[in-house]
py3Dmol code that shows the C-alpha trace and the ligand (Angstrom):
import py3Dmol

protein = """\
ATOM      1  CA  UNK A   1       0.010   0.007  -0.001  1.00  0.00           C
ATOM      2  CA  UNK A   2       1.694   3.178  -1.250  1.00  0.00           C
ATOM      3  CA  UNK A   3      -0.050   6.486  -0.147  1.00  0.00           C
ATOM      4  CA  UNK A   4       1.038   9.814  -1.560  1.00  0.00           C
ATOM      5  CA  UNK A   5       0.497  12.754   0.856  1.00  0.00           C
ATOM      6  CA  UNK A   6       0.305  16.091  -0.917  1.00  0.00           C
ATOM      7  CA  UNK A   7       3.212  18.025   0.606  1.00  0.00           C
ATOM      8  CA  UNK A   8       3.049  21.484  -0.962  1.00  0.00           C
ATOM      9  CA  UNK A   9       1.812  23.133   2.284  1.00  0.00           C
ATOM     10  CA  UNK A  10       0.264  22.236   5.591  1.00  0.00           C
ATOM     11  CA  UNK A  11       0.339  19.260   8.069  1.00  0.00           C
ATOM     12  CA  UNK A  12       1.580  16.541   5.705  1.00  0.00           C
ATOM     13  CA  UNK A  13       4.406  15.122   7.994  1.00  0.00           C
ATOM     14  CA  UNK A  14       1.855  14.064  10.681  1.00  0.00           C
ATOM     15  CA  UNK A  15      -0.207  12.170   8.080  1.00  0.00           C
ATOM     16  CA  UNK A  16       2.941  10.294   6.878  1.00  0.00           C
ATOM     17  CA  UNK A  17       3.751   9.364  10.554  1.00  0.00           C
ATOM     18  CA  UNK A  18       0.174   8.083  11.125  1.00  0.00           C
ATOM     19  CA  UNK A  19       0.207   6.011   7.933  1.00  0.00           C
ATOM     20  CA  UNK A  20       3.622   4.539   8.665  1.00  0.00           C
ATOM     21  CA  UNK A  21       2.630   3.611  12.181  1.00  0.00           C
ATOM     22  CA  UNK A  22      -0.186   1.566  10.633  1.00  0.00           C
ATOM     23  CA  UNK A  23       2.325  -0.288   8.396  1.00  0.00           C
ATOM     24  CA  UNK A  24       1.497   1.498   5.153  1.00  0.00           C
ATOM     25  CA  UNK A  25       4.075   3.076   2.878  1.00  0.00           C
ATOM     26  CA  UNK A  26       3.659   6.865   2.722  1.00  0.00           C
ATOM     27  CA  UNK A  27       5.635   9.530   0.967  1.00  0.00           C
ATOM     28  CA  UNK A  28       5.581  13.281   0.333  1.00  0.00           C
ATOM     29  CA  UNK A  29       4.083  14.292  -2.977  1.00  0.00           C
ATOM     30  CA  UNK A  30       5.700  17.602  -3.949  1.00  0.00           C
ATOM     31  CA  UNK A  31       5.526  17.142  -7.696  1.00  0.00           C
ATOM     32  CA  UNK A  32       3.159  15.464 -10.233  1.00  0.00           C
ATOM     33  CA  UNK A  33       5.580  12.566 -10.667  1.00  0.00           C
ATOM     34  CA  UNK A  34       5.250  11.776  -6.981  1.00  0.00           C
ATOM     35  CA  UNK A  35       1.685  10.674  -7.607  1.00  0.00           C
ATOM     36  CA  UNK A  36       2.539   7.963 -10.120  1.00  0.00           C
ATOM     37  CA  UNK A  37       1.542   4.550  -8.991  1.00  0.00           C
ATOM     38  CA  UNK A  38      -0.038   5.735  -5.745  1.00  0.00           C
ATOM     39  CA  UNK A  39      -2.701   3.508  -4.188  1.00  0.00           C
ATOM     40  CA  UNK A  40      -4.330   6.503  -2.511  1.00  0.00           C
ATOM     41  CA  UNK A  41      -3.814  10.182  -1.782  1.00  0.00           C
ATOM     42  CA  UNK A  42      -4.211  12.360   1.344  1.00  0.00           C
ATOM     43  CA  UNK A  43      -4.641  16.156   1.068  1.00  0.00           C
ATOM     44  CA  UNK A  44      -3.712  17.609   4.442  1.00  0.00           C
ATOM     45  CA  UNK A  45      -4.929  20.582   6.462  1.00  0.00           C
ATOM     46  CA  UNK A  46      -3.265  23.909   6.069  1.00  0.00           C
ATOM     47  CA  UNK A  47      -4.532  26.772   3.843  1.00  0.00           C
ATOM     48  CA  UNK A  48      -6.759  25.634   1.038  1.00  0.00           C
ATOM     49  CA  UNK A  49      -6.147  28.611  -1.199  1.00  0.00           C
ATOM     50  CA  UNK A  50      -2.355  28.029  -0.974  1.00  0.00           C
ATOM     51  CA  UNK A  51      -2.625  24.233  -1.359  1.00  0.00           C
ATOM     52  CA  UNK A  52      -5.000  24.570  -4.396  1.00  0.00           C
ATOM     53  CA  UNK A  53      -2.861  27.248  -6.030  1.00  0.00           C
ATOM     54  CA  UNK A  54       0.423  25.242  -5.644  1.00  0.00           C
ATOM     55  CA  UNK A  55      -1.236  22.021  -6.834  1.00  0.00           C
ATOM     56  CA  UNK A  56      -2.453  23.881  -9.869  1.00  0.00           C
ATOM     57  CA  UNK A  57       0.986  25.396 -10.554  1.00  0.00           C
ATOM     58  CA  UNK A  58       2.766  22.045 -10.116  1.00  0.00           C
ATOM     59  CA  UNK A  59       0.184  20.275 -12.438  1.00  0.00           C
ATOM     60  CA  UNK A  60      -1.003  17.976  -9.661  1.00  0.00           C
ATOM     61  CA  UNK A  61      -4.719  18.551  -9.894  1.00  0.00           C
ATOM     62  CA  UNK A  62      -5.279  16.391 -12.987  1.00  0.00           C
ATOM     63  CA  UNK A  63      -3.199  13.444 -11.837  1.00  0.00           C
ATOM     64  CA  UNK A  64      -5.177  13.358  -8.539  1.00  0.00           C
ATOM     65  CA  UNK A  65      -8.443  13.451 -10.524  1.00  0.00           C
ATOM     66  CA  UNK A  66      -7.179  10.541 -12.666  1.00  0.00           C
ATOM     67  CA  UNK A  67      -6.444   8.525  -9.519  1.00  0.00           C
ATOM     68  CA  UNK A  68      -9.945   9.284  -8.224  1.00  0.00           C
ATOM     69  CA  UNK A  69     -11.464   8.156 -11.546  1.00  0.00           C
ATOM     70  CA  UNK A  70      -9.456   4.958 -11.264  1.00  0.00           C
ATOM     71  CA  UNK A  71     -11.127   4.291  -7.977  1.00  0.00           C
ATOM     72  CA  UNK A  72      -8.198   5.048  -5.706  1.00  0.00           C
ATOM     73  CA  UNK A  73      -9.244   6.552  -2.361  1.00  0.00           C
ATOM     74  CA  UNK A  74      -8.621  10.255  -1.859  1.00  0.00           C
ATOM     75  CA  UNK A  75      -8.875  11.740   1.718  1.00  0.00           C
ATOM     76  CA  UNK A  76      -9.037  15.464   2.413  1.00  0.00           C
ATOM     77  CA  UNK A  77      -8.630  16.764   5.988  1.00  0.00           C
ATOM     78  CA  UNK A  78      -9.695  20.334   6.851  1.00  0.00           C
ATOM     79  CA  UNK A  79      -8.192  22.526   4.063  1.00  0.00           C
ATOM     80  CA  UNK A  80      -7.939  19.206   2.091  1.00  0.00           C
ATOM     81  CA  UNK A  81     -11.632  18.834   2.348  1.00  0.00           C
ATOM     82  CA  UNK A  82     -12.067  22.296   0.808  1.00  0.00           C
ATOM     83  CA  UNK A  83      -9.600  21.320  -2.005  1.00  0.00           C
ATOM     84  CA  UNK A  84     -11.799  18.187  -2.758  1.00  0.00           C
ATOM     85  CA  UNK A  85     -15.171  20.036  -2.791  1.00  0.00           C
ATOM     86  CA  UNK A  86     -17.219  20.876  -5.864  1.00  0.00           C
ATOM     87  CA  UNK A  87     -18.544  24.005  -4.305  1.00  0.00           C
ATOM     88  CA  UNK A  88     -16.995  26.510  -1.877  1.00  0.00           C
ATOM     89  CA  UNK A  89     -19.545  28.920  -0.429  1.00  0.00           C
ATOM     90  CA  UNK A  90     -18.946  32.503  -1.594  1.00  0.00           C
ATOM     91  CA  UNK A  91     -16.189  31.602  -3.997  1.00  0.00           C
ATOM     92  CA  UNK A  92     -16.362  31.046  -7.792  1.00  0.00           C
ATOM     93  CA  UNK A  93     -13.213  28.911  -8.023  1.00  0.00           C
ATOM     94  CA  UNK A  94     -12.753  25.357  -6.836  1.00  0.00           C
ATOM     95  CA  UNK A  95      -9.587  23.224  -6.736  1.00  0.00           C
ATOM     96  CA  UNK A  96     -10.035  19.475  -7.437  1.00  0.00           C
ATOM     97  CA  UNK A  97     -13.828  19.887  -7.523  1.00  0.00           C
ATOM     98  CA  UNK A  98     -14.411  16.117  -7.036  1.00  0.00           C
ATOM     99  CA  UNK A  99     -16.761  15.705  -4.085  1.00  0.00           C
ATOM    100  CA  UNK A 100     -20.356  16.624  -4.404  1.00  0.00           C
ATOM    101  CA  UNK A 101     -20.538  18.868  -1.315  1.00  0.00           C
ATOM    102  CA  UNK A 102     -20.755  22.532  -0.551  1.00  0.00           C
ATOM    103  CA  UNK A 103     -18.267  23.664   2.063  1.00  0.00           C
ATOM    104  CA  UNK A 104     -18.203  26.802   4.257  1.00  0.00           C
ATOM    105  CA  UNK A 105     -14.727  27.947   5.286  1.00  0.00           C
ATOM    106  CA  UNK A 106     -13.752  28.990   8.773  1.00  0.00           C
ATOM    107  CA  UNK A 107     -17.204  28.157   9.835  1.00  0.00           C
ATOM    108  CA  UNK A 108     -16.706  27.755  13.567  1.00  0.00           C
ATOM    109  CA  UNK A 109     -16.035  31.397  14.155  1.00  0.00           C
ATOM    110  CA  UNK A 110     -12.984  33.358  15.262  1.00  0.00           C
ATOM    111  CA  UNK A 111     -13.633  32.959  19.069  1.00  0.00           C
ATOM    112  CA  UNK A 112     -13.255  29.232  18.535  1.00  0.00           C
ATOM    113  CA  UNK A 113     -10.245  29.104  16.252  1.00  0.00           C
ATOM    114  CA  UNK A 114      -9.239  25.753  17.535  1.00  0.00           C
ATOM    115  CA  UNK A 115     -10.820  23.202  19.848  1.00  0.00           C
ATOM    116  CA  UNK A 116     -11.141  19.513  20.451  1.00  0.00           C
ATOM    117  CA  UNK A 117     -14.381  17.620  20.645  1.00  0.00           C
ATOM    118  CA  UNK A 118     -15.316  14.003  21.064  1.00  0.00           C
ATOM    119  CA  UNK A 119     -17.499  13.052  18.144  1.00  0.00           C
ATOM    120  CA  UNK A 120     -19.375   9.829  17.296  1.00  0.00           C
ATOM    121  CA  UNK A 121     -18.375   8.266  14.049  1.00  0.00           C
ATOM    122  CA  UNK A 122     -20.351   4.982  13.707  1.00  0.00           C
ATOM    123  CA  UNK A 123     -18.340   3.868  10.659  1.00  0.00           C
ATOM    124  CA  UNK A 124     -15.235   3.447  12.881  1.00  0.00           C
ATOM    125  CA  UNK A 125     -17.093   2.296  16.010  1.00  0.00           C
ATOM    126  CA  UNK A 126     -16.720   3.224  19.620  1.00  0.00           C
ATOM    127  CA  UNK A 127     -15.309   5.094  21.530  1.00  0.00           C
ATOM    128  CA  UNK A 128     -15.963   8.697  20.303  1.00  0.00           C
ATOM    129  CA  UNK A 129     -13.197  10.212  18.154  1.00  0.00           C
ATOM    130  CA  UNK A 130     -11.041  13.040  19.575  1.00  0.00           C
ATOM    131  CA  UNK A 131     -11.533  15.527  16.731  1.00  0.00           C
ATOM    132  CA  UNK A 132      -9.206  18.547  16.532  1.00  0.00           C
ATOM    133  CA  UNK A 133     -10.745  21.533  14.690  1.00  0.00           C
ATOM    134  CA  UNK A 134      -8.513  24.390  13.587  1.00  0.00           C
ATOM    135  CA  UNK A 135     -10.246  27.254  11.771  1.00  0.00           C
ATOM    136  CA  UNK A 136     -12.262  24.384  10.377  1.00  0.00           C
ATOM    137  CA  UNK A 137     -14.760  24.347   7.524  1.00  0.00           C
ATOM    138  CA  UNK A 138     -18.021  22.393   7.668  1.00  0.00           C
ATOM    139  CA  UNK A 139     -20.219  20.919   4.982  1.00  0.00           C
ATOM    140  CA  UNK A 140     -23.344  22.938   4.287  1.00  0.00           C
ATOM    141  CA  UNK A 141     -25.018  20.497   1.917  1.00  0.00           C
ATOM    142  CA  UNK A 142     -24.362  17.134   0.228  1.00  0.00           C
ATOM    143  CA  UNK A 143     -25.387  15.705  -3.138  1.00  0.00           C
ATOM    144  CA  UNK A 144     -26.936  12.305  -3.652  1.00  0.00           C
ATOM    145  CA  UNK A 145     -24.421   9.545  -3.047  1.00  0.00           C
ATOM    146  CA  UNK A 146     -22.626  11.329  -0.265  1.00  0.00           C
ATOM    147  CA  UNK A 147     -22.814   9.539   3.036  1.00  0.00           C
ATOM    148  CA  UNK A 148     -22.662  11.635   6.199  1.00  0.00           C
ATOM    149  CA  UNK A 149     -20.230   9.909   8.642  1.00  0.00           C
ATOM    150  CA  UNK A 150     -20.366  12.456  11.469  1.00  0.00           C
ATOM    151  CA  UNK A 151     -21.912  15.700  12.628  1.00  0.00           C
ATOM    152  CA  UNK A 152     -20.895  18.084  15.414  1.00  0.00           C
ATOM    153  CA  UNK A 153     -23.442  20.580  16.773  1.00  0.00           C
ATOM    154  CA  UNK A 154     -25.685  19.799  13.871  1.00  0.00           C
ATOM    155  CA  UNK A 155     -22.986  20.467  11.311  1.00  0.00           C
ATOM    156  CA  UNK A 156     -21.684  17.872   8.926  1.00  0.00           C
ATOM    157  CA  UNK A 157     -17.980  17.339   9.630  1.00  0.00           C
ATOM    158  CA  UNK A 158     -17.224  13.954   8.037  1.00  0.00           C
ATOM    159  CA  UNK A 159     -18.418  12.497   4.716  1.00  0.00           C
ATOM    160  CA  UNK A 160     -17.744   9.736   2.269  1.00  0.00           C
ATOM    161  CA  UNK A 161     -18.661   9.525  -1.398  1.00  0.00           C
ATOM    162  CA  UNK A 162     -17.533   6.230  -2.812  1.00  0.00           C
ATOM    163  CA  UNK A 163     -13.695   6.399  -2.828  1.00  0.00           C
ATOM    164  CA  UNK A 164     -13.637   9.974  -1.617  1.00  0.00           C
ATOM    165  CA  UNK A 165     -13.385  10.768   2.173  1.00  0.00           C
ATOM    166  CA  UNK A 166     -13.306  14.172   3.900  1.00  0.00           C
ATOM    167  CA  UNK A 167     -13.247  15.484   7.522  1.00  0.00           C
ATOM    168  CA  UNK A 168     -13.412  19.021   8.808  1.00  0.00           C
ATOM    169  CA  UNK A 169     -10.961  18.116  11.536  1.00  0.00           C
ATOM    170  CA  UNK A 170      -7.365  16.844  11.776  1.00  0.00           C
ATOM    171  CA  UNK A 171      -7.100  13.141  12.727  1.00  0.00           C
ATOM    172  CA  UNK A 172      -3.326  13.233  12.176  1.00  0.00           C
ATOM    173  CA  UNK A 173      -2.881  15.567  15.199  1.00  0.00           C
ATOM    174  CA  UNK A 174      -4.047  12.930  17.625  1.00  0.00           C
ATOM    175  CA  UNK A 175      -2.716   9.406  18.162  1.00  0.00           C
ATOM    176  CA  UNK A 176      -6.107   7.854  17.349  1.00  0.00           C
ATOM    177  CA  UNK A 177      -5.466   6.525  13.884  1.00  0.00           C
ATOM    178  CA  UNK A 178      -8.880   4.790  13.301  1.00  0.00           C
ATOM    179  CA  UNK A 179      -9.714   7.132  10.390  1.00  0.00           C
ATOM    180  CA  UNK A 180      -6.379   6.518   8.738  1.00  0.00           C
ATOM    181  CA  UNK A 181      -7.076   2.793   9.090  1.00  0.00           C
ATOM    182  CA  UNK A 182     -10.586   3.369   7.586  1.00  0.00           C
ATOM    183  CA  UNK A 183      -8.943   5.127   4.682  1.00  0.00           C
ATOM    184  CA  UNK A 184      -6.378   2.271   4.246  1.00  0.00           C
ATOM    185  CA  UNK A 185      -9.260  -0.207   4.204  1.00  0.00           C
ATOM    186  CA  UNK A 186     -10.808   1.871   1.313  1.00  0.00           C
ATOM    187  CA  UNK A 187      -7.446   1.590  -0.470  1.00  0.00           C
ATOM    188  CA  UNK A 188      -7.544  -2.166  -0.137  1.00  0.00           C
ATOM    189  CA  UNK A 189     -11.025  -2.447  -1.679  1.00  0.00           C
ATOM    190  CA  UNK A 190     -11.079   0.262  -4.292  1.00  0.00           C
ATOM    191  CA  UNK A 191     -14.441   1.254  -5.887  1.00  0.00           C
ATOM    192  CA  UNK A 192     -14.549   2.760  -9.263  1.00  0.00           C
ATOM    193  CA  UNK A 193     -17.260   5.377  -9.959  1.00  0.00           C
TER     194      UNK A 193
END
"""
ligand_1 = """\
10
LIG
N -9.221 27.789 7.321
C -8.351 26.962 6.399
C -8.846 27.164 4.943
O -9.931 27.675 4.779
C -8.420 25.498 6.760
C -7.763 25.307 8.127
C -7.083 24.010 8.368
O -6.826 23.255 7.418
N -6.840 23.733 9.558
O -8.207 26.753 4.093
"""
view = py3Dmol.view(width=600, height=400)
view.addModel(protein, "pdb")
view.setStyle({"model": 0}, {"cartoon": {"style": "trace"}})
view.addModel(ligand_1, "xyz")
view.setStyle({"model": 1}, {"stick": {}})
view.zoomTo()
view.show()
């Protein structure tokens, strides 16, 4: 299992450490060629405008779309979720534009820039997951075929659409790697769509 973690900006090192501790191979993807032969891709948290812009400049958007079309799992965390989305509230541009969701950026307000909350994610079982939110987006609406995996205070914060996975929060910043394991299980059983 070879997972490429987009490494143009943001918290990519922590994702690589999480994947390696689960026994997967993981490497930094800084250039389009680093995506060749990947069994899955993670887009980390950070700043979505910067990540999207750099991925565009380095010609990485289309190779990730191709991997998605081939059924390889793609996981976006926080800014990565925004990069995956088909619609970003109040903005005309999108980045990968793959996932049929509308996201709202920085939606938990300035007074709550970052916080941790225990949230239930039935897909990974008990106990609740320690979710770290940092200037986090949430999902305002989802299209058909998008499964809501978790909500927090009535806002959608984790979703799956076939081989695409997205969370508002940063699972790589805790030592609970159940979501990384869930993602690796998706990579083992790819679904084309
Ligand atoms: N607020 C950031 C954005 O809109 C996301 C923050 C994060 O990834 N922690 O891109």
